[in-house]
Each structure stands twice: as C-alpha cells, then as structure tokens.
C-alpha positions as CSV (number, residue, x, y, z in Angstrom):
1,M,8.5,-4.1,-18.2
2,D,6.9,-6.0,-15.4
3,Q,3.6,-7.4,-16.8
4,N,2.1,-7.6,-13.2
5,L,2.0,-3.8,-12.8
6,Q,-1.4,-2.4,-11.8
7,K,-2.7,0.6,-13.8
8,L,-1.9,3.8,-12.1
9,T,-4.1,7.0,-12.5
10,L,-2.3,10.2,-12.1
11,F,-4.2,13.3,-10.8
12,Y,-2.5,16.4,-12.1
13,D,-3.0,20.2,-12.3
14,G,-4.0,20.9,-15.9
15,A,-3.6,24.6,-15.3
16,C,0.1,24.1,-14.8
17,P,2.1,24.1,-18.1
18,L,5.0,22.0,-16.6
19,C,2.5,19.5,-15.3
20,Q,0.8,19.4,-18.7
21,A,4.2,18.8,-20.3
22,E,4.9,15.9,-17.9
23,I,1.6,14.3,-18.6
24,L,2.0,14.7,-22.4
25,F,5.4,13.1,-22.1
26,L,4.1,10.2,-20.1
27,S,1.0,9.7,-22.2
28,G,3.2,9.5,-25.3
29,R,5.1,6.6,-23.6
30,N,1.9,4.9,-22.4
31,Q,1.9,2.0,-24.9
32,A,1.2,-0.6,-22.3
33,D,-1.9,1.5,-21.1
34,L,-0.7,1.3,-17.5
35,L,-1.3,5.0,-16.9
36,G,-4.5,7.0,-16.7
37,F,-4.6,10.7,-16.4
38,V,-7.2,13.0,-14.7
39,D,-7.0,16.8,-14.6
40,I,-8.1,17.7,-11.1
41,N,-9.6,20.9,-12.5
42,S,-12.0,18.9,-14.8
43,K,-15.4,17.4,-14.2
44,A,-13.7,14.0,-14.5
45,Y,-12.1,14.5,-11.1
46,D,-14.4,13.5,-8.2
47,P,-12.7,14.3,-4.8
48,L,-15.3,12.1,-2.9
49,K,-14.7,9.1,-5.1
50,V,-10.8,9.5,-5.0
51,G,-10.8,10.5,-1.3
52,V,-8.6,13.5,-1.9
53,S,-9.8,17.1,-1.8
54,C,-9.0,19.5,-4.7
55,E,-6.9,21.4,-2.2
56,E,-4.9,18.3,-1.2
57,A,-4.5,17.3,-4.9
58,L,-3.2,20.8,-5.7
59,A,-0.7,20.6,-2.8
60,A,0.9,17.3,-4.0
61,M,0.9,14.9,-6.9
62,Y,-1.4,11.9,-6.3
63,G,-1.8,8.6,-8.0
64,Q,-4.3,5.8,-7.5
65,Y,-3.7,2.2,-8.4
66,A,-6.5,0.2,-10.0
67,D,-7.1,-1.5,-6.6
68,G,-8.0,1.9,-5.1
69,T,-4.7,2.4,-3.1
70,L,-3.5,6.0,-3.1
71,I,0.1,7.2,-3.2
72,N,1.4,10.8,-3.2
73,G,4.4,13.1,-3.5
74,V,7.6,11.8,-4.9
75,T,6.6,8.1,-4.6
76,V,4.3,8.8,-7.6
77,F,7.1,9.5,-10.0
78,P,9.0,6.2,-10.0
79,E,5.7,4.3,-10.3
80,A,4.7,6.5,-13.2
81,Y,8.1,6.2,-14.9
82,R,8.1,2.4,-14.5
83,R,4.8,2.2,-16.2
84,A,6.0,4.5,-19.0
85,D,8.9,2.2,-19.6
86,L,11.5,4.7,-18.3
87,P,13.5,2.4,-16.1
88,T,16.4,4.8,-15.5
89,L,14.2,7.5,-14.3
90,A,12.2,5.0,-12.2
91,W,15.5,3.8,-10.6
92,I,16.7,7.3,-9.9
93,F,13.5,8.4,-8.3
94,S,13.1,5.3,-6.2
95,R,16.6,5.5,-4.6
96,K,16.3,5.9,-0.8
97,S,19.4,8.1,-0.7
98,M,17.7,10.5,-3.2
99,Q,14.4,10.8,-1.2
100,P,15.3,13.7,1.1
101,I,16.5,15.8,-1.9
102,L,13.5,14.8,-4.1
103,K,11.0,15.5,-1.3
104,M,12.5,18.9,-0.6
105,G,12.6,19.8,-4.2
106,Y,9.1,18.5,-4.8
107,R,7.7,20.5,-1.9
108,F,9.3,23.6,-3.3
109,F,8.0,22.9,-6.8
110,A,4.5,22.1,-5.6
111,K,4.2,25.4,-3.7
112,N,5.6,27.4,-6.6
113,R,4.6,25.4,-9.6
114,H,2.6,28.2,-11.3
115,A,5.5,30.7,-11.0
116,I,8.0,28.1,-12.2
117,S,5.7,27.1,-15.0
118,R,5.3,30.6,-16.3
119,V,9.1,30.6,-16.9
120,F,9.7,27.0,-18.0
121,G,6.3,25.6,-18.9
122,P,5.9,27.1,-22.4
123,G,9.3,25.7,-23.5
124,A,8.7,22.3,-21.9
125,L,5.3,22.1,-23.6
126,W,6.8,23.1,-27.0
127,L,9.5,20.5,-26.6
128,V,7.2,17.7,-25.7
129,K,4.8,18.6,-28.5
130,T,7.5,18.7,-31.1
131,K,9.0,15.4,-30.0
132,A,5.6,13.7,-30.1
C-alpha cells in the first residue's frame, strides 16, 4: 500500500443498509487508519464545515481528503478501496473504460438506494457482520 496516501473521510447515508454494509466492510479493512466515516444523518456531519449540503450528500457519495479536497460519485470508490488495501477493486473502479458504466450504475443506485437496500441490504449487512 502507498504510504503517501492522505486519509479520506467518507460521508455516507447511515439510514441505507447497503451503505452501512459497505462502510462496515471498509472499516474492517481500515488497518492503516486511512479512512474515516461520517454518517450524514448524525450530529457529526456539519454541512457548513464540509461544504456539501445534506441533500447533495444524499444524492451522491462524497469523500474528503485530509487536506480538505472533496471528491464525489464513482471517484470516491477506488480511493476508498485503495486505502482499504483492496487493490483489485481499486483498479477496476479506476479504469477509464469502466467510468461510463459505473457512473450510470451509481446514478441509478443513488436515486433508488433505499428501495434497493430494502431488498439486498439485510443480507449484505448479515454477510459483512458474520465475516467480521
């Protein structure tokens, strides 16, 4: 793992079971402490400090590097996976050729995450918790 990586804080929807499962999975792989996690529905999330409204944060995944730089959408995922020492996922999610498909899929998921989570979230949470 690249030792020069800045810490990346992920802002996620804690009311979404699939989002919770992803965060639990990543937090279990955060041995290098290069990831931080803030539920945008909690008091820990300050939209003025981050510069992203709750509505914006609910519409797309946001991450913020330790230096304050914000990233959003599918660009967050390879950076998170790189910090969680998941090089294959980081590589897949960073391929330029995959970006149109990933962006389209992510937009669909972001708009429909609660409906999708009702179906797949409980199983994903159970799987992540049993593998922890």
